[in-house]
N, C-alpha and C positions, 0 to 999 in steps of 0.2 A: 439440483441441476447445475453443472458447471459449463463454462464456455467451451472447454476442450472435451466435451462428451459427444458421442455420436447422436444421442437424443436431441441435444441442443442444436448441433450443426445441421442435421438432416431432417429434423421434424419441427422443433419449436421455432427456430429462427426463420426458415423459409415461409412457414405458414403466417407468422406474425408480420413479416415484411410484405408478403403478398396482400394480406388484408389491409395493412396500413397504407400501402400505396394506392390501392383501389378505392379506399374509403374517401368520401368527401372531406374537405378540410375541417369542418366543424366536428367530425367524429374521431379525428386522429388522436386527440388526447384521451378520449374514452377508451379507445383500443389500446393505447399505450398503458393506461392504468390497469385495465383488465389483464393484459398479458403480463404485466409486472407482478400483479398479485398471484397469478397462476405460477409464474416462475418462482416466486419466493415460497409459495405453499407447496410446491413440488418437493422441496427438501425440508421445509419447516411448517407442516400442516397445523401445528398447535400455535407456534410463535407468530404466525401471520396475524393472529388476533392481537398480539402485543404490538406489532408494528402499526396496525390500524388504529389501536387506542392511542399510540404515540402521535400519529398523524392528527387525530381529533383533538387531543390535548393541546398540541402546539398550534394548531389552526385557530382554536378559540382563544388561546393565550395571546396570539398575535393580534387578533381583533381587539381583545381587551386592552392590551398595551397601546394600540393605535388610538383607541377611543379616549385614552387618558393622556394623550400627547401634550395637552395644555396644562396638565397638572403633574409636574415632575415628581412630586412625592408619591402620589398614588401609582404613577407609571413605574417608579422604581420598585415599589412593593410588588407589583405584578410581575416584573421581570425577575426579581429575586425568587418569587414563588415558582415561576416557570423553570428557572435554572436549577433550583434545588430539587424539584420533582424529577426533572430529567436525569440529574446526576444520581439521585437516589435509586431510580429504576436501573440505570446502568450499573451502579455500584452493587445493587442487590444481586443481579444476575452474574456479574463478573467477579465480585470480590467476597461475597458472603462466606463461601466455603474456605477461602484463604484466611479470612479473619477468624472464623471459628476454629480452624486448625491452630492458629496462633494462640487463641484462648485455651484450647485443650492442652497445648504444650506447657502452659504455666499454671493451670488450675489443677487442684487435687483430683477432681472428678473429670468426667468427659461429657461434653454436650453432644448428644447424637444429632445428626442432621442427614438429610437426603441430598445427594449431589444432583445438581441440575445441569443439563447441557446448556452451553452458552448459545443464546439465539444468534444465528449467523447474521453478521452485518450490523449488530446493535451498536457497536462503537462508531461505525460510519454514519448511520442514519441519525443517531443521537447527536453527534457533532454537527451534522447539517441542520438539525432542528434548532440547536443552540445558536448557531450562526445567524439563522433567520430571526429568532426571538431577539437577540442582542442588537442586530442591525435595525429591526423595527424600533426598538427602544432608543437607539442612537439617531433615529430619523434618517438613516441612510437609504432605507427602502420603505415603501408604504406597505401596510398589512395586506396580504392577499385575501380579497373578498371571496374568491371562488375556491370552495373546498376541493373541487376537481383539480384545479391547477396546482394547488398546494400538495395534494396527494400525489400528483404526477411528479412533482419536484422531489419529494422524499422517496417514493417507491420506484422510480425509474430503473428498470432492471439492468441496464448496462453498468450502472455504478452502485447498485443497491447493496451488494453483499461483500464487496472488498474494495470499495472506493473507485476512483479517487474521491476525496471529500469535496463535493461541489457546493460552493456557497450560493445562496439564493441570489445575491446581488449580481453574480456573474451570468446567470441564465434567466433572470426575471423577464426580460423582454422576449427571449427565445420561447418561453412557454406559450406565448400567444402569437408570436410573429417569427416563424422560421420557414425555411424553404427546403424542399427536397428536389433532387434532380438526379439524372443518370450519372452526371459527373461526380456529385457528392457521394452518391451510392458507391461508385467505383473507387473513389479515394478512401472512403470509409472501409470498404472491403479489403483494399490493399493494406491499410493500417492494421485491420483485424488479422489478416493472414500473417503479417510480420510478427504480431504478438503471439499468435497461435504457434508459429514455428519456434519462437523463443521458448515458449512454455513446453511444448510437446517434445522438442528435440533436446535443447541444451539444458533447460531446468530439470527435466525428468532424468536425463542421463547423469548429470553431475550430482543430482539428488541421490541416485542409486549408489554412486561411488561414496558419497558422504555417509549414507546409511551403512554401507559395508564397513567403512573405517570406524565410525562411531560405535559400532557394536563391539569393538575391541576394548580391552582395558587400557586406560591412558598410560599406565605404567609399562605396558608392553609395546607402546608405540615408539618408533624411532623418530628422530627430528623430521626427516623427510616425510614419513607417513602422517605425522601430526599436521605438518604444514599443508600437505595434499588434502587432508580432510577439511581443514579450515578454508582453503582456497576453493575447494569443491562446493562447500556450503555457501561461500560468498557468491559464487556464480549461480548456484541454485536459487538463492533468495532474490538475487537481482533479476534473473531472467524469469522467475516465477511471477514476481510482483510487477516488474516493468512490462512483462508480456501481458499480464492481466490488464494493466493500465492502458496499454496500446489497444487491446481488444475492446475495452470499455470506451475509449476515445473513438475508435473506429465504428463501433455500434452506434454511439451517440451521433456521429456524422451521418450514418445511414438514415437515422430518424430526424435529421435536420438540426441537431444540436452541435455546438462546439464546446468541448471541455478543455480546460487548460492542461498543458503538459504536466505530468507528474514526476518524470525522471528526465535528467539531462546529463547522461554519461557521468554519473557520480564517481566512478573509479578513476577518472583522470584528474580528480581534484588535487590541488597543491596545498591544501590545508584542511583541517577538520571543519573550520567555518565554511569553506567553500563546499565541502562534501554535503553539509546540511542545507545548502542552497540548491543542491542538485538532486538529493535523495528524498523521495516521498514529499515533494514540494507542497502538495495540498495540506499535509499534516503540519509541516513546518510553518506554513502560512497561517493556518488556523491558530496554532499556539502563539504565534507572534501577534496576531490581531486581537485575540480574545483573552490572552493571559499575560504575555510579556509586556505589551504596551500598557494595558490597564494597571499593571504593577508598578509602572514607572519607566520601563524599558531601560534605555541608557541615558535618559535625561535625569540623572540623579547622581549621587555620590558613587564612588567606585565600590565601596562596601555594599551599598544597596543594590547596585547593578550585579555584583557577584551573587548576592542572595537571590535576585530575580532569575538569573540564569540557572541557578541550582534548583529553584522551585519548578521552573518550566521543564527542566530535563528530568527531574524526578517524576513529575506528572506524565511526561512523555513515556518513560519506562513503565509506569503503572498502566497507561493506556494500552500498552501492548500485551499486558497479561498480569494475572494475579499470582505472581511468583517472585521470590527474592532475586532470581537471576535477571529478570527484566528491570527491577528497581535498581540493582547494581549497574546494569548496562546504562540506564538513564543517568545515574549519578556519574558514571565513568565519563560520559560525553559532556556532562555539565562541567566537570573538573577540567577536561581538555579544553573546552571553549573558554573557560575563565583563564586558564594558563596561556592560551594563545593570545587572548586579548590583553592581558596585563603582565605577563612574564616573558615568554619566549617568542611571541608572535612576530615582533620586529626582526628578531634574529633569523627566524625561519624565512621571512620574506627576502632576506639577503642571499639565501642559498640558491644554487643553480636549479632550474626548473625540474630536471630529472630527480635530483636529490629530494626536492620538496614532494614530488609524487611518491617516491619510495617511503618517505616519512609518513605521509598520509595513509598509504596502503597498509603499512605495518600496524599503525594504530587502529585502522578500521578492522583489520583481520583480528586483532586482539579483542576488539569490541564484539565481533561476531561470536567469539568463544563464549563470552558471558551470555550472549543472546540464545545460543542453541543448547547450552548445557542444562541438564535437568536439575542441577544443584550447584551451589557456589563451590563446594568441595571438588566436584567433578571439573568445574571450570579451572580451578587452580591446578589440579593434577594435569589437565590437558595443556595448560600454558607451560607447566614445567616440562612436559614432553616436547613441546615446540622449541624450548630453549635448552635442550640437552639433558633434562632430568628424567628421561625415559629409558628406552632400551638401546641406546646408541644413536649413531648418525643416520644410517640408512640400512635398509634390508631389501631382500629380493622381492618381497611383496610390493613394496613402495615403488621400486624400479619397474616392476611389471605393470602396475597401474599407470604409471607415467608414460611408459613407452607404448602400451596398448591403447591408450586414450589420447595420444598426442594431438590427433586431428580434432577431437572434441575440445580440448583446451585451447587449440589455436582458434577454432570458431568462437569460443567463449571470449577470448581476448579481442578478436575482431568485432564481435557483437557488442561488447561493453565499452568500446571506444569509438571514436569517429572514423576509424579506419574502415570498419564494416560498411558504414553508410557511404563513404567515399568510393569504396570498391563497387558497391551495387550501382551507384550513380555512374561510375566510369564504364561499367559493363553495358549499361543501357544507352550510353551516349556514343558508343563505338559506331553504331549504325547511323548513317546519315538518312535524313528523311523522316517525316512524321510516321508514316506507315510502318517502316522498318523498326523504328524505336518503339512504337506501340506493340508490335508483334513481340519484340524482345522483352518488354515489360510483362506482357501476358504470359509468355513462356516461363519467365522467371518466377512470377507469383503463383501460377498454376503448379509449377514444380515444387515450390515451397509448401503449397497446400497439400499436395499428394504425399510428399515426404512426411509432413506432420501427421497426415492420416495413417500412413504406414506405421509410424511409431505408436500412435494411439491404439490402433487395432491390435498390434502384436505385443505391446507392452502391458504390464499390469501395475505399474507404479505411476500414479497420476494425481498426486495430492496438490491442493492449492494451499500454500503455507499461510497466507494472510486470512484464510477463512477462520482461523482460530482466534483472530483478534477482533 
């Protein structure tokens, strides 16, 4: 079940919200847990058992680590055990096929194996579990004594299957002390509708364009066609994932939770360093807190800091998928961040702001080529087409796509920058008086919802890209 499905929008969500708001306070977490398990089991009837086992494992590991707080040696052994088991479970389901393929490519014989589907959301709920375990060990949070509350934290359906990665320390108090109201419900619904429109309209449409272009041979692409494909994918993945994050944040608010922002207009960044402060903020924060800083962060020699950055970004690439293109993508960003910090960063900072934004966008788009390519060879051929090594500069097909979808690209530019937000705010502030402004906001958001519904009902292309991670 996905947020942009008719089943979720008109059956699951209304029923859960109605029961949740009617129920007495002491039953709200039980209702949220049951609905979350149903939500996950809807698409993963087998792997829901794996998620429940993960919840039980980390709940008891947290209690064990907490009970050894006065014995650092034993506590350290317990946290190492918990971390290793979590990583082994994640690694088995995510990487065992990739590792066996590598072995089969170098061994004289072939090791047969059965491909397993990746449990949806395992990367997200495993990282949440790890953040909890490590924070208990660091004594930043107390171990959660209630299995119910811990299970709600891990399985909460708004952020269960595609993030954002919510750290326990950020919502510890909200698990037992949160408020719901008509105002919060309305604000959550507005945020959800914005995310739904991002996903159903812009992400799906740009995704169809990218699919059409990527079906071509890279050697047959003109420069314009290759750049259009890459730009379309950049818009698709941004509006797909930021739209999902908006919907998750909006749903959380409807149920009384406040999740931290996961995207902050990353395509207006003026450096790659700034881009990663704005893109998938919860993942960047997780790696900084639980990998980069423990490795020594930047409080070490330059050589060690470079190594730390490369380790973190290689792991970031591996987190996204068991394939060489993701590893290369992670290494690519590690190299760029090292170069910005130690080689050309000071020079970039002296450039005019528009030039810095172009510099960042070009490097980001090159990065997306590695990300979406099925192989390194394809990525190199695609990059060659982008820089003149394909079938010429432009062709009629590319011009047709550009001119027939100019309004879509304009909406994508507005939506991926602060211009779109300022435009919406300006439109609603034209009317004087609270009633007129309220009516304008309602018309705007109901309009966005019905347009999104029209696209969902009539379209047949509706994937969520981050489900695969």
